[in-house]
N, C-alpha and C positions, 0 to 999 in steps of 0.2 A: 370529675369530668368537667370540662370547660362549659361555662354557662351558655356560650354562643352555640356550642354543639347541641346541647340539650334543647335550646330554643329552636334550632334548625330541625331537629328530629320531631319536635312537637308540631311544628308548622307542616312538615312533610306528612305526618299522620293525619292532621286535619284535612289536608288536601286529598289524601287517599280516601278518607271516609266520605268527604263531600263529593267525590267522583263516583261513588257507588249510587245505584238507582234508588235512593230513598226519597228524594224530593218529588212532590206531585207535579211533575212537568208534563207537557204535551208529548215529549219524547217517550215517556214511559206509560202514558195513559192507555188503558185498555178500553175496548168498545164495551157497550152494555151487554152484547151477546157473549163476549169473552168472560166478563165478570159473572154473568148468570150461569154460564157453563161451569166455571170454577166453583161457584156457590153450590150448584147441584151436586158436583162431585164431592165436595167437602161434606155436605149434609149426608150423602150416602155413606161416606166413610165414618162420620159421626155416629150414625145409626148402627153401623156394623161394629165399631170398636168401643163404644161407650155404653156401659151397662146402664139401663134405664133411660136411654136417649129418647125413645118415643114418648115416654111420660114427661120428660123435661120439655120437649118441644110442644106437646099439647098444653102443658101448664103455663107456658110463657105467653105474655101479651105481645111480644115481638122478639124476633131473633135476628141478630146482626152476625153475618157470616163473613169472615175475612180469610179466604183461601190463599195458600202459598205465600204467607208473609215471610219476607226475607229479613234476617237479622245477621249483621256482621260487625266486626270491630276488632281493633287492636288498641287497647287503652281507651280510645274514643270509639263509641259504637252507635249504631242506629238500627231501626227496623222500619219497614214500610210495606204496605200492601193496599189492595183495593178490594172492596166487597159490597154486599148489599144488605139492606134491612128488609126483612120479610115479616108481614103480618098475615096470619091465616094462609100461609103458603104463597102469598103474592108479594112481589118486589114493590116497595113503596119509596125507595131511595137508594142512591149509591154513595159510597163513602171512601175516603182515603184515610188510612191509618198510618201514624208515624210517631216515633219516639226516639230520643237520643239519650246517651248516657256517657259518663266519664268514670273510669275506675279500672280495677283489675279485670280485664276481659280479653279474650282472644278467640277467634273462630268465626264460623259461618254456619247458619242454620236456616232451614225453612220449616214452617209449621202452619197448620190450619187453626183458626180461632173461631169459636162460637161464643157469642155473648147473649145470654138469655135475660130479657127484661121481665121480671116476675111480677111487677106492679105496674098499673097504668100510669101512675105518677112518674115513675122512673122512665118509662117509655116516652111519655109526653115531654118530659124535660129534655131527653136526648133529641127528639124530633124538632123541638122548638129552637134548637141551637144550630147555627151553621158551623161552629167550631166548639166541640165538646171535649173536655178532658176527663178521662176515667178517674174515678175516686174523689172528685172534687165535691160534687153535690150529693152523690149517692155512693155508699160503700159498695165495693166489689169483692166477691169471694172467688178466688181462683180454686178450681176443683181439679184434683188429680183424676185422670180418666178411669182409674181402677177402683175408685172409692165406692161407687154404687149407692151413694147417699140418696135418701128419698127426697122428693120435691118439697115436702113440708119442712124437712130438716134444712134444705137449702134456703127456703123462704125465710126461715127463722134467723138465718145468719145474715142475709143481705137481700136487697131488692134487685141486684144484678149479679149474675153468676157467669164466670168466664171459664171456658175449657180450652186447653191447648193440646192438640193431638196430631198424629201423623208426622212427627218430627223426623227431619232428615238433616244430617250434618252434626257437627259437634260445637256446641257453645252452651255453657252452663247458665242457669238462672233466667227467670222471666218474671216480671211483675206487671200486672195490668195497670197499676196506679201510675198516673202521669202520661199515659198514652193518649195522644190527641187524635180526634176524628174530625175530618172536614167533609162537609156535604159537597158532593160533586154535582155539576149541572146534569140534568137528565131530561130526555125527551119522552120517556114512557112512565116514569115513576108517578104514582098517584099522589094527590094532595092530601094533607093531613085531615 
């Protein structure tokens, strides 16, 4: 195949992916009320669908909930969503989640994500950063929703545990490592 055609196809794919709603821009920004409603719905689904969810939530120092995260791609892909960090059931901050990837991939998927901060140190590290990358300072364990592992078992593996659930659409593979979280401005979130 001609190199000019390949370069043109690559450029077209980049433009297609960049046109998807992954960037944290004002055009796609949700209100705090919309984010909180999505977080409430995702937590209700988490409690219903994940064995041991109540124990996980009680044992966590903080819970970051990213409802309806969109992941799409064709060779070049990305994912994006907005959610909230809750401590003792109260929202303390709003965040934008984003990640990009290049490789064999095709499809579209939506899912809910819950990140449990199992140690105070991991939670404090996350809250102290305006831009935090998963897996850089603290390891993350991705848990299959059907495992039913005990909280002690999860703590022994990592200080942060991530669950993906409520998936809709078709797209294989997900890794928490390298996902970036950016703190959003907030009018009601409490200070550290």
